[in-house]
N, C-alpha and C positions, 0 to 999 in steps of 0.2 A: 492310691492304687492306679487311678486313671492317668495320673501324670507319669508314672513309671512305664505304663503301656505306651503312652505317646512318645516318651523319650526312646524306648526300645524301637518303635517303628521308625522314627526319624533316623536313629543311628544305623539300623539295619538297611534302610534304603540308601543312605549316604554311602555306607561301606560297600553295598552291592554296586552302586553306580561307579565307585572308584575301582572296584575289582574288574568290572567290564572294561574300563579304560586301560587298566594294566594289561589285561589279556589281549586287547587290541594292539597295544604297543609291543607285547611279546610276539604276537602273530606277525607283525611287520618286520621284526628283527630276527625271526627264525630261532628264537630261544625257547626254552621250556614253556609249556602252555599251562593254563588253568583248565582243568577238565570241564567238559560240558556238564557233567553230573554235578560238579561243585557249583557252577554258575546257576543251574536250575535249583539246586538245594538252597542257595542263598535267596532266590526268589520265593521259594516255598516257606522259608523261615521268616518271612515278613518283608523281604526286599523286592517285591514284585514291581512296585512303582519305580524304584531305583534301577531295576533290571531293564524295564521298558525304556526308561529315560536314557540309560547307558547304551542300549542297543541302538536307539535313534541318534543320540548325540555322537557316538563314536562310529556309527555305521558298522556295527559289529554283530555278526550272527543274523543278519537280516534275511539271508537266503535260506536259512535252516528252518524247515517247517515246524520243528519242535519248539523253536524259539518264537517264530513269527505268530504261531497260533497257540502255543503252550503258555507263553507268558501272559497274554490277555485272559486265557482260561484260568490260570492260577489267580490272577487278580480278581476275576469274577467270583471264583470260589471263596476267596478271602473276604470279599465284600458281602457275599451272601451269608457267610458265617458270622460276620460282625452284625449284619442285619438281624439274623436269627437270635443272636445273643441279646441284642438290644430289645428285640421283640419280647423274648421270654423274661427278661429282667423288669421291663417297664409296662408290660401289658398283661 
């Protein structure tokens, strides 16, 4: 079970990182964009590290407060949830 969770988190973060890069490319070319809601939902679905890495690597959405402060908040909430689960399972 733990391996499945690790694989899910790795894939979710890699996919989110790639989607942020795709959206940046679309932004430069003035084509259809990926919605901010989708970008945030990918982070919430387990891709918060990939979202932060994508934001910094591609320099994308760095001026938007909901991304600049929201993504670290999502990551903190996810880490707190993991910590709570580990605490309740092993203590």
